[in-house]
N, C-alpha and C positions, 0 to 999 in steps of 0.2 A: 570600568566597573565603579569607580569612585563617583562618577557622574550619575550612574543609575542608582547607586546606593543613596546619595545625598538628595538628589533632585526628584527621583521618581518613586523609588521603592518606599521611602518613608515620608513622602510628601503628603499633601492634603487631598489628592485625587481619590475618587470613590470607586475606581475600578478594583476588582478583586485582586488580591496579592498572593503570591506563592511564598515569598519570604516574610515571615512574621516578626523576626528579630534580626537586628544588624549583626549580632554576635556570630551567626552561622557563617558569615562571609569573611570573618577574620582568619579562618583557617582553611577555607576552600573557595574555589571560584563558583560563580552561579551555575555554570554547566556541571561542575563536579557535584554540586548539591542536587541538581535534577537527577543525574545518573544514580546517585546514592539512594534517593527516594524511591526510584522505580525498580531498582535491582531486585528487591525481594519478590517481584512479580515475574521475573524472567522465567521462561519455560512453561507458563500457564496458557491454556487455550482461551479463546474469547469467552466461551461458556463458563469456564472456571473463574475467569476474571469477573464476570457478571455476578456469579454467586458470592465470590470473596468480597466484592465491593458493593454488593446489594444494589445492583443496577438492573432495572426491569425495562429494557428498551431494545429495539432492533432498528433504530434509526440509522440513516446513512452515515451520520457522524458518530456512531457508537464508539469507535476507537478513541476519538478525541474526548468523549464523555468519560470513558474508562481512565484515560490518562489524567484527566482533571481530578477524578476521585483518588487516584494514586498520590496526587500532589495536594490533597485536601483543599481543593478549589471547587466552588459551586459554579456551574455554568461552563462555558467553553474556555479552554486553555488559551486560545488565541486572543481572548478578550482580557486576559490578566494584564495588569499594569506593566510588569516586567517584559512580557512578550511584545506588547504594543510599543513601548518606548525603546526597546533594544532591537526592534525590527526582526523578530524571530517568528517564522511561520512553520507550524507543524504540518507534516505530510506523512501519510501512511504508505508504507511500501511492503508488498507481499512478495517474498522470495520463494520460488518453487524449490522442491527438493533437489533438483539438478543444478541449483545456483542461478537459474535464469529468473529475470523479472518480467512478468507478462505485460504490465502496463507502463507506458511512458508517462512522464510527469507533465501535466498541463499547466498553463498560465492563463490569466484572464482573457476572455474573448476580446479581439481588437475590432475597432471601427475602421472599415476599409478607407473611408474618406479621410478621417483624422490621421491614419497611418500614412497615407499618401502625401500628406502635407508636412510630415516630420522631416526636418532638414539635416540635423546632426544626430549621430548616434548617442552622444553624451546627454542630449536633451530629450531623447526618445522615451516613451512610456516604458518600453521593455527594459532599457538600460537602468532606468531609475527604480524599476521593480526588482530586477535581478542582481545588479551590482552591489547594493548595500545590504541585501537581505541575507540573514543567516537562517538556514532551514534546519528544523529539527526533524530528522527522519525517525518515525516510529515503525520499527521493522518487525514484521511477522514472518516467521520461517516455517515452511511446510515440512511436516514430519513424514516418515515413511508410510504412515497410515492415512495420509491425506489431510490430517488436521493441521491448522496453522497455530503456532504458539508465539507468544510475545517474546521476541528474541533479544531486543536491545533498543536503545535510543542513541542517536548520534547527531552531533551538530556539524553543519557543513556550509561553507561558502564556495561559490564557484571560483576556480583558479583563474588568474588573469588571462592565460593563454586560451582557455576554453571560452572565456567571456569574449575574446576577440573572434573566435570561431562563430559564436552566436551573432556577433556584429556582422559577419559576412552573410549569414542567413537572413538577418534583418534587412541588410542592404539590398539583397537580391529580391526579397519580398516587396520592399518599397518600390523598386524599379519595375517589377512585374505588374504591380497594381497601377502604377502611373502609365505604363505602356498599354495596359488592358489585359486582364487575365483571360487566358484562352480556356474556354469551357467546352469540353468535348463529350458528346454523348457516347456512352459505351454500354454493352449488355448489362453491366453491373451498376449503371447509373451515370452521373456526370463527373468526369475527372477534370483536373485543372493542371496548370503548369507552375504552381507555387512550389517552393523547395520541399523535396521529399526526404524521408529518413535515409535513404540510400546515398544521398548526395552530401551528407555531413556526418561525421562521427559523434556530433554533440547534439544538434537541434534540427527541428523540421517544423513544417506547418501542416496542419490538417484540421478537419471539421471539429467543432466543439459546440454544436447546437443541440437542442432537445431531439430534433429529428431533421430530415432533409428539407422540411418546410420552414424551419426556423432560420430566417434569412435576414441579411442586411444589404443596403444598396452599395454598389460599386460607384466609383467616381463618374463612370459613363452612364449611370442610370439603371444598368442591369441589376438584378437581385442575385445574391449568391449565399449559399449556406454559411452560417457563422463559422469563423475560423479562429485559431489561436496558435501561438508558438508552443512547442513541446520540447522537453529534453528527452532524447532517445532513451528507450528502456535499456539498451545495451550500454549507454554511457553511464546511467545510474548504477547499473550492475557493476561496472568497473569501480565506481566510487565506493560502494558499500560492502563488497564481499570480504568477509573476514572469518577467521577461525578463533573461537574462544574470546570474542570481543576485543580483538587486537586493535581495531580502528578507534574504538572508544578510549582505549589505553593511550594510543598515540596522540589523540587530539585533546585529551583532558588532563593527563598526568604530566606534571611539570618536568619530571625527569625524562620523559620521552618526546614531548612536543618539539623542542628545538632540533633534535636528531631526525625526527620524522619530517619536519619541514625542510631539512637539508636534502633528504632523499627525494622528496617530491619536487623541490626546487631544481635539482639536477635533471630529473626526468622531464619536467615541464620545460626546462631550458634547452632541451635537445630538439632542434628544428629539423625540418626536412632537408634544408640546405646544409646543415651540419653533417647529416648522415651521408648525403651525396658527396660532399667534400672528402669525408673520411674514407668512403668506399673507393673513390677515384684515386686517393693517395695511397691506397694499399697496393703494394707492388708484388704481392704473392700471386703467381700466375693462375692458380686454381681457385682463387676466391670466387664464390658464386652466390653468397647470400649476405643479408644485412646483419647477421649475428655478430661477425667480427667488428665492423665499425661501431655498432651500438655498444658492444662490450667495451671497446676501447674508449669511447666517449664517457661511459659511466665510470670506468676505472680511473680515467684521468681527472674527472671532475670531483668524484668522491675523494680521491687521493689529495686533491688540493684543499679539501675541507678537513683533512686530518683523519680520514677513515683508513683503517689498517687493512691492506690487501693481503690475501693469502694468510689470514690469521689462524694460527694453530689452535685447535680446541683443547688438546691435552699437552701437558708439559713432560709427561713420561716419555723418555727417549725411545721406548719400544714402539711408540706410535709416531715417531718422527723419521722413520727409515725412508731414505730417498726413493725407494721403490714404490712406496704407497703413501707418502706423506700427503699427497694431494687429497687422498680419501678422508683424512682427518683434519681438513682445513676448511674454514669459511671463506667465501669470496671476499667479504668485507665485514668488519666489526668496528663498533665505536660505542663506548659507554655500555648501555644495556640492550642494544639492538644488534642482531646479526643479520647479514644480507647475503642471499644467494641469487646470482644471475643465472637462471636455469634455461640455457639454450641447448642443453644436451639431450641425449636419447631419452625417449619416453620411459624406458625401463628404469631410468635413474630417478623418476619422480618420487617414489617412496623414500629413497635415500636423501634426496633434496629436502623433503619434509622432515626427516628425522634429524638432520644435522643441526638445525636451530634448537631442537629439543636437547641434543647432547650438550650444546653450548650453554643451555639455560638451566637444566635440571641437575640435581645431585648425581654424582657418579662415583663408582669405585676406583676409577682411574684419575690420577692427579690432573687437575685442570690448569690450562694456561690462560683461559679467559672465562669470565662468568657473565653471560648476558641473561636477559629475562624475557625476550620476545624476538620474533624473527619476521623478516620480510623476504618474500620470494618474488623476483621479477622474471616474467616469462612472456612468450609471444602468444597472442591470440591466434585462432585459426586464420583470421583475416590477415594478420601480420605474416604468418608463415607463408601464405599464398603470395602476397604482394612482395615479400622480401626474399622469395625463392629459398626458404629454409628447406632442409632435408625433410622428407615426409615423416621420418622416424622421430623427429624432435618432439618432445613433450610440449603440449600446448596448455594455455590457461584453462581451456574448457576441460582438458583431461585432468589437470590438477584438481579441479573442483570435484570431479567424479571420484578421485582417490580419497578426498577428505572424509566423506561419510563413513566408509568401512574402517578407516584408520583413526577415527575420532578418539577412541579410548586409548590409543597408543601415542597421542599427540597432546599432552597436557599444556604445552606452551602456546600462548597467543601467537598466531601467525597471520600475517596479511598477505594475500596473493594479489599481485598487481599484474594485469595482462596488458601488454603494449599493443595498441591498435595499429592497423596498417597506415602507412603514410598517405596523406590525402592527395599529394601532388605528383607522385611518381610510383613506379614499381620496377622490379628487376626482371628483365626478360629471361624466361626460362632457358631458351635456346642459346642466345648470344652472351648471357650473363651481364649485359649492359644495362645501365640505368635508362629507363624510358620515362621522360617527363610528360605529364598530362597537359594538354593544351586546353585553355579555358574556352 
């Protein structure tokens, strides 16, 4: 930030600037400043924003134009000195009312011949675009009436483990182009054998041309519709879903950032091999799913970082009775964040959502802990299937369905994290044994 402040923001360049005075960065970060500037517009539809900001346009880049007006900038926000020098790229994301994101996120079209000549991942065009870039997601949320409202902005860098998964997709793409892409005529058009969305939880390759006739040459001379790398819409969904702007809080507020990074670090650090080892080491005869090994790994690693397990919400002894003390406890707590690992029955979803509220809001019962936000870790439908979870276990997708009707009862910021299925193995439903996928 010092470098941006001294060299770029107040230098002699003529690019438009967001920050007009150095004083504003004495008390807040650049990201905090951006969030504070756009917060007054949260909850407004696109048409309401156009009227409020006096914008008469229906251009494809309308959302970026609106954002620039919110920040008192003429022109495109991506052209401001701060965004250019800090490597920040704005991207609009539309979240449907069911929590799903319809569109995957595209990157620039690649040249087949140039891509086939790339030798190392770290020197590739994709790595040098994705690894250093910070994205600013401009998120519009669909309301029950179908209108989309400006919900929030958030800043995001791709985690290292996910970048490594993109590396794997890049590597297979390069190998496929060098070998010769298989172009297959189908009733729906021409298909190919470049990496598909179903093959990776993070990224894939698909067309990105104006139409089917917008093509580039392959190394062997054949012509193929322009392609690019995409981040899966399901991956982006996992990254951005939040209740009451929890993720903005966790990534911009200094009191929350280190705690949030500890949690994400623990989850990112759990490999498929870790889960397999823990599953095989479990001596309980009737173990049948991945819920126990994942729970054990999270508990062990958060505990090593000083997170309090089985943390009581209330200090009143009435709520510490051995018969129901579990009911009034958080799975983990540290500082201002409470954490629930929710691999239990779907009927407990509402209670799992309410516990962080009890820990964070004022209460007539004497408190043993005072948090301000919550994180709930649960299994996606894909994880439930691959991990052989009981069918009655509440899933990430079901948690999202509960949030809308319970919204007024949940004043606390809560982040829902859905764990995706392991990519290299699954638990066989009949034998309960680990089945490793062969490449």
